[in-house]
C-alpha positions, -999 to 999 in steps of 0.1 A, spaced: 496 58 -463 470 67 -438 439 46 -434 404 61 -436 396 78 -404 432 85 -394 432 121 -381 470 127 -386 489 138 -417 521 123 -429 542 146 -407 523 134 -376 506 167 -369 469 169 -361 448 173 -393 423 201 -394 399 179 -414 374 159 -393 378 122 -394 356 104 -418 330 82 -401 316 51 -416 278 53 -421 255 23 -422 219 22 -433 194 0 -416 157 -6 -419 131 -11 -392 132 22 -373 106 37 -396 81 10 -387 86 6 -349 101 40 -340 130 26 -319 164 42 -323 198 24 -319 201 32 -281 166 19 -275 172 -13 -295 203 -20 -275 187 -11 -242 156 -32 -246 172 -60 -267 163 -88 -244 127 -78 -245 128 -75 -283 140 -111 -285 107 -123 -270 85 -132 -299 53 -124 -282 65 -89 -274 92 -79 -300 97 -45 -316 60 -39 -320 54 -43 -283 84 -22 -273 75 5 -297 40 7 -283 52 6 -247 77 35 -254 47 56 -265 24 45 -237 15 64 -205 7 46 -172 -4 62 -139 4 43 -107 -17 53 -77 4 47 -47 42 45 -43 42 20 -15 46 -17 -12 27 -25 -44 37 6 -62 74 1 -57 79 -29 -79 53 -16 -103 72 16 -109 106 1 -110 97 -26 -136 76 -2 -157 105 23 -157 130 -4 -166 107 -18 -193 106 16 -210 71 30 -205 71 64 -223 54 84 -195 51 72 -159 28 90 -135 31 86 -97 2 97 -74 8 97 -37 7 123 -9 26 104 17 62 107 29 88 79 34 90 65 69 113 39 84 85 13 87 80 15 49 114 2 40 109 -36 45 85 -37 16 87 -4 -3 119 -12 -20 119 19 -42 127 41 -13 160 45 7 170 50 44 181 85 35 147 93 21 131 80 53 154 99 75 147 131 56 109 124 54 110 129 16 78 128 -4 72 93 -18 66 107 -53 100 124 -53 118 94 -39 101 71 -64 108 95 -93 145 96 -85 147 58 -84 129 54 -117 151 79 -134 182 62 -120 171 31 -137 160 47 -170 167 84 -176 151 82 -210 115 80 -198 93 108 -186 82 106 -149 55 129 -136 49 135 -99 14 140 -86 21 148 -50 -15 147 -39 -41 124 -24 -62 106 -50 -97 119 -42 -131 122 -58 -124 159 -65 -92 153 -86 -97 117 -98 -108 124 -133 -82 150 -139 -55 126 -128 -66 96 -149 -76 112 -181 -41 119 -195 -30 83 -191 -36 51 -211 -36 26 -183 -42 31 -145 -26 9 -119 -42 9 -84 -14 2 -59 -33 19 -30 -37 5 4 -73 14 14 -108 6 3 -120 41 -2 -93 49 -27 -99 16 -46 -135 27 -52 -125 62 -63 -99 49 -87 -123 23 -101 -151 48 -107 -128 74 -123 -115 47 -147 -150 37 -156 -161 73 -162 -129 82 -182 -129 49 -201 -95 37 -188 -85 1 -181 -76 -6 -144 -50 -30 -130 -59 -36 -94 -38 -53 -67 -39 -59 -30 -16 -75 -4 -21 -81 33 -4 -104 57 6 -135 37 -20 -131 9 -24 -111 -22 -48 -107 -52 -48 -92 -86 -73 -84 -114 -78 -63 -145 -110 -44 -146 -130 -25 -173 -105 -32 -201 -129 -44 -228 -166 -44 -235 -185 -66 -211 -157 -68 -186 -166 -60 -150 -153 -32 -129 -142 -34 -93 -176 -21 -81 -194 -49 -100 -175 -74 -79 -178 -55 -47 -210 -34 -48 -209 -32 -10 -176 -24 8 -161 -54 26 -167 -56 63 -138 -51 86 -112 -44 59 -78 -38 74 -46 -21 62 -9 -30 64 -5 -6 93 -29 -27 114 -27 -62 100 9 -62 88 24 -77 56 54 -98 48 75 -75 26 79 -99 -3 42 -104 -7 34 -70 -22 66 -74 -42 52 -104 -59 18 -89 -65 33 -56 -76 55 -73 -101 25 -91 -116 6 -58 -117 35 -44 -138 32 -74 -161 -5 -69 -165 -1 -32 -172 24 -39 -199 1 -64 -215 -29 -41 -214 -8 -11 -227 7 -31 -256 -22 -55 -264 -2 -86 -260 -12 -118 -243 -44 -124 -223 -48 -100 -194 -65 -110 -161 -98 -96 -174 -129 -110 -157 -105 -132 -137 -88 -128 -103 -54 -142 -93 -52 -152 -56 -18 -158 -40 -12 -176 -7 23 -170 4 22 -196 32 16 -224 8 31 -207 -22 0 -214 -42 -15 -194 -70 -50 -198 -82 -71 -180 -107 -109 -177 -103 -133 -166 -130 -153 -134 -122 -188 -127 -133 -193 -102 -161 -204 -66 -160 -233 -60 -137 -263 -43 -153 -271 -27 -120 -236 -15 -112 -236 21 -100 -205 29 -120 -206 8 -153 -242 -5 -153 -270 3 -177 -281 33 -157 -250 45 -137 -255 69 -109 -217 77 -107 -209 99 -137 -186 127 -146 -210 151 -129 -216 131 -97 -183 115 -90 -164 146 -78 -189 151 -50 -195 115 -40 -187 108 -3 -164 78 -5 -154 80 32 -190 77 42 -197 50 16 -170 26 29 -177 32 66 -215 31 66 -228 -1 81 -195 -19 78 -182 -17 114 -195 -48 131 -184 -36 166 -184 1 171 -161 12 200 -178 19 233 -178 54 246 -161 55 279 -165 83 305 -135 103 316 -135 84 349 -130 51 330 -98 62 312 -63 72 324 -37 90 304 -2 76 301 12 105 321 -13 100 349 -6 63 350 31 68 353 29 95 379 2 81 401 8 44 398 43 35 384 63 62 401 43 58 433 50 21 434 14 11 437 6 -26 431 -17 -29 401 -24 -51 371 -18 -43 334 -38 -64 309 -25 -62 274 -53 -71 249 -32 -71 218 -26 -104 199 2 -125 212 25 -118 183 22 -81 189 27 -85 227 60 -104 218 73 -73 200 73 -51 231 51 -47 262 48 -26 294 67 -40 324 46 -66 343 18 -67 317 0 -100 312 -11 -110 277 -48 -118 272 -58 -111 236 -92 -93 234 -109 -122 216 -100 -145 246 -107 -119 274 -143 -130 280 -131 -165 288 -102 -155 309 -118 -132 335 -106 -156 362 -70 -150 351 -75 -113 356 -91 -118 390 -62 -140 400 -37 -113 389 -57 -88 410 -55 -111 440 -18 -115 436 -13 -77 434 -36 -73 464 -12 -95 485 15 -69 480 -7 -40 491 -7 -25 526 -34 -38 549 -69 -24 544 -59 -6 512 -82 -4 482 -82 -33 457 -55 -29 430 -66 -11 398 -65 -29 365 -52 -10 334 -61 -23 300 -38 -14 272 -36 -22 234 -17 -7 205 -35 26 200 -62 27 227 -92 13 207 -94 -24 216 -85 -15 252 -118 5 254 -137 -27 245 -116 -47 271 -123 -21 298 -160 -21 292 -160 -59 292 -141 -62 325 -164 -36 342 -194 -56 330 -179 -87 345 -176 -71 379 -141 -56 378 -152 -21 384 -117 -7 389 -107 -14 353 -94 16 334 -85 22 297 -49 34 291 -55 61 266 -35 59 234 -21 25 241 16 16 238 20 41 209 11 69 233 34 54 260 63 55 235 55 91 223 48 106 257 67 86 283 94 62 270 111 71 237 130 38 239 98 18 236 96 6 200 66 15 179 54 -5 149 
């Protein structure tokens, strides 16, 4: 006698009748909207009492836009995709490069070698983790002109950008469109995180920073230990989930500050909404009408540069090609003063260069003069004094150094145009850039 579900008859031949399948009824799906595969996939989250099926059901219907698919955006996107956000938007106009990979863990070496768009690389990674969610690429720079169109379709916005101008654009667009903002930043060995404009009376980013910070730097200039944006980005993902689902207590009107060197986290209370804020104040000047034409580049650069670069004449600068041909290849004794910080000098330097960081140069003029005297001893009799070539990373600080040396009486000091980056691009491909 065959049991239920046996697909063979008594003679052992295949039966043309389909096998009967047991059916089970269960309740719950009608209330939270999760089907069997979703319950099984997100089961470990469903077991968290503070989250449960209500939180998961809400998250699966939520939409979150992540601005930036870099060091911060990588963990944000991966964790939100894994957690089951219904629609995940990615806004970035950059391509993957080798120097991204130590911190931008969503991307691969293959993507860097091909120069793939970050949005495409990130989308592929998110869908490898969770093919059931919708991932939308916005392969464009987040600007004043498109900001409102980008944020309006989403429930929550995550700012994972790496520059001050974009932070203001994202904030203002969120205020105008009425969207909560999860903002993070990481640089060097430090990071910070806050949630803005998520409830009545809560401040926005512009309330806290009505004037752009002076001397703000980026990872490309100041560097960052890869795990630091990983930590901040993971916390951004957590805050985005909390805001999207309404669970817990988001970092509203508070800022979390992380010091990686001491492994210390502290939370500071922020003041409330500013009545005079240009974005969310009582009489805002940044509105849906004015935002698209607001000049954010000028706003963040005006009156914030404490030391504008000196303008050097053509006679005070030398190209890398000219330096190599007229000095290096000709074997002329000379002095190279590298004004980068010591930790950058240790990465790679021009042959024979002496390290004097720009901030110490004014107090080490004697060292430069001693180097000139030493080079002069190698010159033929009655020849001109050896020239001094000032170099930095990209040719900016070296302008300041050149002007300083000339002011201190070293009139044959010259700026090496483009710095060591230009040297690597134009002269020596084996010279590592960073």
